[in-house]
C-alpha positions in Angstrom: 80.9 -114.2 21.2 82.2 -111.6 23.5 82.3 -108.1 22.0 85.9 -107.6 22.8 86.9 -110.9 21.2 84.8 -110.0 18.2 86.5 -106.7 17.8 89.9 -108.3 18.1 89.0 -110.8 15.4 88.0 -107.9 13.1 91.2 -106.0 13.9 93.2 -109.1 13.0 91.4 -109.3 9.7 92.2 -105.6 9.1 95.8 -106.2 9.9 96.0 -109.0 7.3 94.3 -106.7 4.8 96.7 -103.9 5.6 99.6 -106.2 5.0 98.3 -107.2 1.6 97.7 -103.5 0.7 101.4 -102.7 1.6 102.6 -105.7 -0.3 100.7 -104.6 -3.4 101.8 -101.0 -3.1 105.4 -102.2 -3.0 104.8 -104.4 -6.0 103.1 -101.4 -7.8 106.1 -99.1 -7.1 108.5 -101.8 -8.4 106.6 -101.7 -11.7 106.7 -97.9 -11.6 110.5 -98.1 -11.4 110.5 -100.2 -14.6 108.3 -97.7 -16.3 110.7 -94.9 -15.2 113.6 -96.7 -16.9 111.7 -97.2 -20.1 110.5 -93.5 -20.1 114.0 -92.3 -19.5 115.4 -94.5 -22.4 112.7 -93.2 -24.7 112.9 -89.6 -23.5 109.2 -89.6 -22.5 108.1 -87.0 -19.9 107.1 -88.3 -16.4 103.9 -86.3 -16.4 101.0 -88.0 -18.2 97.7 -86.3 -17.3 95.6 -88.6 -19.5 97.0 -91.6 -17.7 96.4 -90.1 -14.4 92.7 -89.5 -15.2 92.5 -93.1 -16.6 93.9 -94.4 -13.2 91.2 -92.6 -11.3 88.4 -93.7 -13.7 89.7 -97.3 -13.4 89.5 -97.1 -9.6 86.0 -95.6 -9.7 84.9 -98.5 -12.0 86.7 -101.1 -9.9 85.1 -99.9 -6.6 81.7 -99.4 -8.3 81.5 -96.0 -6.5 81.7 -97.8 -3.1 84.5 -95.5 -2.0 84.0 -91.8 -1.5 85.2 -89.7 -4.5 87.2 -87.4 -2.3 89.0 -90.4 -0.8 89.9 -91.7 -4.2 91.2 -88.3 -5.3 93.4 -88.0 -2.2 94.6 -91.6 -2.7 95.4 -90.9 -6.3 97.3 -87.8 -5.4 99.4 -89.8 -2.8 100.0 -92.7 -5.1 100.9 -90.5 -8.1 103.1 -88.2 -6.0 105.1 -91.3 -4.9 105.2 -92.7 -8.4 106.6 -89.4 -9.8 109.1 -89.3 -7.0 110.3 -92.8 -8.0 110.5 -91.8 -11.6 112.5 -88.7 -10.9 115.2 -90.6 -8.9 
């Protein structure tokens, strides 16, 4: 196979994976909205440090340490920042 064609095939695969990641992120944030409504009704604070640490631990376990810990920390920060933004609105 020609190198350029092979690269294009890999890029197409990455594009499909990226689409799935975005679809799942949208789905995740819809669930966050539901959690926000429930927390508001119950008067529960948005911040939940224990849950945040659980999320990171779950990701580490799921990825079997295949992803760099710094990456996971940064990703967690981005995801939770957006989640908190949704919950505040």
